[in-house]
C-alpha positions, 0 to 999 in steps of 0.5 A: 279714628282714635277714641276716648270716653271716661269710664264712668260706669267702672269708676262708680263701681270702685267707689260705691261697690268695691270701696263703700264711699257711701261710708267714706263720706262719713269722714269729717268734713265729706258730709256733703258730698252725696252720690248725686254729687259726685256723679255730677263731678264725674260726669262733668269732668268727663265731658271736659276731658272728652270734649275740650282736651282730648281733641287737643291730645295729637295736635299738641303733640305734633305742634309741641311748645315753641320756645323764644328767647326765654319764652315759652308758648304752648300748643294751640288750644291749651291757653283756652282750655286752661281758662275753662279749667280754672273757670270749672274750678277743677284744680280746687277739688281737694284743697282746703275750703280755707284757700278757697278749695272744694275740699273733696276726697282724695278718691275723687280727684284720682278720678278726675286726674285720670281722666284729664291725663288720659284725654291729654298727658301733657296738659294734665301736667300743668294743674298737676304740678301746680297741686303739689306745689300747693300741698307742700305750701300748705302743709310746710309754708308759714302763715304769710307763705299760705295767705299769699300763695295757696288760694292763687295756687288751689284756684289755678290762677297761678302755676306751680313746679318743682325745680330739684334736679341739676346736671351733675345730680339727679336721684342723688340730691345731696350733690346739689350745687345751687346756692341760697345767700342771706339777703339780710331781711328774711329773702334769700338770693338763689343762684343755680341751674335745674334741668328736666323741670316740667312746666317750668315756663309757659304762657298759661298763667301769669305767675309761676311759683317755684319750690326750689331746694338749694343750700345755705352758706352754712350748710353741711355736706350731703342731703342734710344740708338742702333747704326749700325755697319759694321762688316766685316768677314775678314778685309780689307785692303786698296787695297781691298784685305782680310786682317786678320780674325775678331773677329766674329764667328758661334757657332752653327747653329739651326736645324729647320722646314724648309729652311735646305739649308740656315744656321740659326746662332749663331754669336759671337761677341768677340771684333769684329772690326767694324765701326759705320754707320749713326749716333751715336744712330740712328741705327734703322733708318739706319737698318730700310733700309735693314729691309724694303728692306727685309720685301718686299722680304719676301712677295715675299718669300710667293709669290714664294712658292704659285707659286710653290705650285699651279703649282704642284697641278694643275699638280696632280689634272689633272693626279691623277684619282679619281671618276667620274664628278658630270655631268657624265664621262669625259672620259668613256674610262678610269677607273675615271676622273681626280680630277680636275673635282670635284668641291671641288678641283676646289674651292681650285685650284682656291683659290690658283690661285685667291690669288697668282696672286692677290699678285703678282700684289699687290707686282708689284704695291708696286714695281712701287710705289718704283721706282717713289718714288725714281726717278720721277722729282716731289717732291710732286709724289715721296713724295706720292709714298713714302707714298704708299711704306710705307703703304704697306710694312706691307701688302706685308709682312704680307699678301703675306706670310699668303697667301703663308702658306694658299696656300701651306697648300691647295697644300698639300690638292689638293694631299691628302696623296700624298701631305703628303709624302716627294716624291711629294714636297708639304710638303717642301713648307709647311716647308718653308713657314712657317718661312716667318710669322715670320721673319722680324718681325712676322706678328702680328707686321707687322699689328701693323705697319700698323694700329698703326704707318702707318694708325693712327699715320702717317695718310697714309690711303689716300694713298691707299683710293685715287687710289681706290675711283677714280677707283670705281667712274670711273668705277661704270657705267660700267655694264660689270664690275657691279659684280666686282666693286660693291663688291670692293666698298662694301669691300672698305666701311668696310675697311674705316669703320673700319679705322675710328672706330679705329681713334675714339676709346679710349680703349687702347687695341683696336688696338692690338687687331684689328691689324691682321684682320684689315691687312687681311681686308686690303689686300683682299681690295687691291686685289680686287682693283687690281682683278678689274683693271685687269678685266678691262684691260681683258675685251676687250680682253675676246675672248683670253683664257688668258684673259677670265681666268683673268676675271673668277678669278676675279669674283671667288675673288670677289664671294668666297674670297672677302666676308671674308671681312664682317667676318673681319670687325665684328670681329674688330668692336667687340672690345678688350673685347672678346680678354681681357676677362681672367685675365692672371691666367686663361689660 
């Protein structure tokens, strides 16, 4: 029987033991968020996720969405769950109080989104996309646009969706053809077709706000000619009530591998009325506010599925009786021992545990920097935090979703043949999580963003290097942590060497051939840093099972996972030659 219980104990450890959330609430606007408040929020979100959403996960996967003449019906139970989501105020957690939001730290929202998507990823996509649209409008919308749309999106009363991809252009948005024709009254008529639009049409809200990339008639070619437009499904009257249906419709929904409960739509814009957001031809700049929000959110999808798969693997391994422990029967009265006694099963479970808990720490550390970048009173501190967020965003998106996929596959492996069948839930996690490595920019694109743009072009590597080297310097003389700090230092040396080699390279294909390996090397080193910090705070409490487990898991990570950094470094050093050796015709 599949299980799901949000790991609140680990959430609180990450917040208060590892990342000093008590001190974090000294930031302006956070003074009301005492530990009692945060624990109550997390407990309520855990209850909503496990009791309301999780029972819908399998049924939504099997039922899917229904498409009829442009209308999309979501799976049974979704509408009722969405009503409870809105009534509980969950979409407004981090929204600005000026828009009716609660103004909570991003760190808290990260944990809420982990629970939400771990319970039912296809449901979690709806409020996740709405939050992204809210962020874009709050940051780049006009005063009138913020007043009219931001409160509705913040509350979840209306939904949001972003429309970028076209049949002929995915990553290369400079090729898009959707046109925006001025109507002379400040509005524009948008015409074109977008594909792969998550939650593009549904029955959860009375209105959907689309953020659409399109070209003005005088737009220059390429990405410098793209503008961003706000297009509502229903036009909005001056008094805020809904008016006529706009010229936007769903032409089809995709039949796909996973996330069956969330429609992936073909959206047709037939002279749809929209309004420019931000400056003409600066659409990508404005859209990236939403895309970066979504990239971090997608990383959390990977974390969420990892946690759910890990929980089910542990539950099965404790119950399934097969064979005897290598050291002898654990319970001679039973016909066999539970498979959790076997070293190979332990290897898989420990890998799941070390990566899942490490990815959670990485996500929260990045969210902490995001809070600081927005709220710290000192501009230099905000800038430093903003640089760290920019650097870590592609890592969170790609590394966490790569790990989510690996962990879900390990979940199937722990269950053996029982993991391959639908009844035990593990195969759905593999199908659902697979999209996370693709949307919001494939993980290969994220890797190029990290290495090519963030490290080589913008020079942001120091924002990560500084805290790591400070930690190593502060703890390298502590014999109690020597087996943890030394591997961290060695991994960082490999990462720093790879970074310097990339800086010095003159081969045009070097960065492209190394990027994926570089991002994984970066991600593993980041996890090593955070596991070392977790070990340092757990050491004084090592007599408690929870903290003893933290220390053991940290050592497992250092000894069984982190050594992969050596092979990744070797691949990077090999250069582009082996990758580019064949002519195109030889494939």
